[in-house]
C-alpha positions, -999 to 999 in steps of 0.1 A, spaced: 853 692 342 872 698 374 856 685 407 870 710 431 863 695 465 846 661 459 848 630 437 826 604 422 830 570 439 840 545 411 832 513 430 794 513 425 786 546 407 759 556 433 780 577 457 802 608 462 834 611 482 836 642 503 860 650 531 866 613 537 829 605 537 811 581 514 778 597 506 753 571 492 729 589 469 709 558 461 699 548 496 707 576 520 699 609 501 667 620 483 671 642 452 652 674 458 656 698 428 676 713 400 680 750 390 697 766 360 707 802 364 711 814 328 726 848 337 753 832 358 756 801 335 754 780 366 735 747 371 726 733 406 714 699 418 702 695 454 699 665 476 685 661 512 694 632 535 669 604 541 656 596 576 651 559 569 664 536 596 693 524 574 706 560 566 733 573 589 744 604 570 756 634 591 752 660 564 716 674 561 719 680 524 741 695 497 743 711 463 764 702 434 771 735 416 782 733 380 799 766 369 806 778 334 782 753 319 792 741 284 766 714 278 733 704 294 709 677 283 679 659 299 664 625 293 627 622 299 614 601 327 594 568 324 558 579 330 548 543 338 568 546 371 557 566 402 570 601 408 587 588 440 612 570 418 626 604 407 641 611 441 663 580 440 696 580 421 703 551 398 738 559 385 763 588 385 795 589 365 813 601 334 809 596 297 828 611 268 811 638 247 807 614 217 782 594 239 758 623 245 728 603 233 735 575 258 722 577 294 723 539 301 759 533 307 786 547 331 821 539 318 840 557 346 834 527 369 859 507 349 891 503 369 914 515 341 892 545 332 908 579 336 885 609 338 891 634 310 882 670 319 862 671 287 839 643 298 802 648 307 788 639 341 759 615 335 732 613 363 703 589 360 674 584 385 653 553 391 623 570 374 643 571 341 650 608 341 686 616 332 708 647 333 740 651 314 761 682 322 795 695 312 812 725 327 845 741 336 844 731 373 819 718 399 817 725 437 801 705 466 783 729 490 769 716 523 734 726 534 720 728 569 684 728 556 662 697 556 625 688 561 610 683 595 573 676 604 551 698 625 518 686 638 486 703 627 467 706 660 432 714 648 427 681 630 405 652 644 433 627 636 471 631 638 483 651 607 518 666 601 529 693 578 564 691 562 584 723 569 619 733 558 641 740 588 678 748 595 696 724 617 714 744 644 728 714 662 719 677 665 681 674 667 677 712 671 661 731 642 648 766 634 616 763 614 614 781 581 585 776 557 573 753 529 559 755 495 521 763 495 522 769 532 502 800 543 508 810 579 476 830 578 455 799 570 431 797 600 422 761 590 457 748 595 470 756 630 506 744 635 519 733 669 551 753 662 554 783 639 580 796 614 610 811 632 606 790 663 635 768 675 624 732 682 638 699 693 630 670 669 629 632 673 629 605 647 594 589 646 577 563 625 544 573 610 521 555 585 503 586 570 511 598 535 536 569 530 560 585 555 580 558 572 606 576 594 607 614 598 622 641 620 592 654 640 591 686 661 582 676 697 589 706 718 604 741 719 640 746 729 
């Protein structure tokens, strides 16, 4: 597998190296989704940056796009753990094809290990779910999209809805939409609507286990 424009950091097996940046996938990014396009034989993994106090990433999010997939395997999650553990990376690194039943070890962190283009990329999350993929080459694609929070104004207590938004510049976003959001729902009046450009601020909130979030505060 050829990594075209990024690399796996070997020091701790939780990060990527991209354009001189160390991207910590354990602490500073949340795993969002995976998608397999069978017609294009292309597998994608998507991460979005965390807004916790300790995270200082400049990239909103990114996709790892695995092209010309030759092998793909999943390991089931540990159902005794909360679903929130599935967003947190545990390890990422390479394993040779003869270890395709093993998701619990990363040998590419060894100092004398040299990545073979035939090796599988092994990705494991804190919830126990694992993904093993082998392909011809993989690309890193930056995303400008991330989640912001918009207040629902017709609620008796402060309530916010998560919405996907494109970052236009620092703290400036164009609101998009979100899964299960119906703009015609008269019982959920948002302070700002899809398509509007808003200025956001990092805020701490206690509702719905949200600690620190980008919140839309005014129109631009």
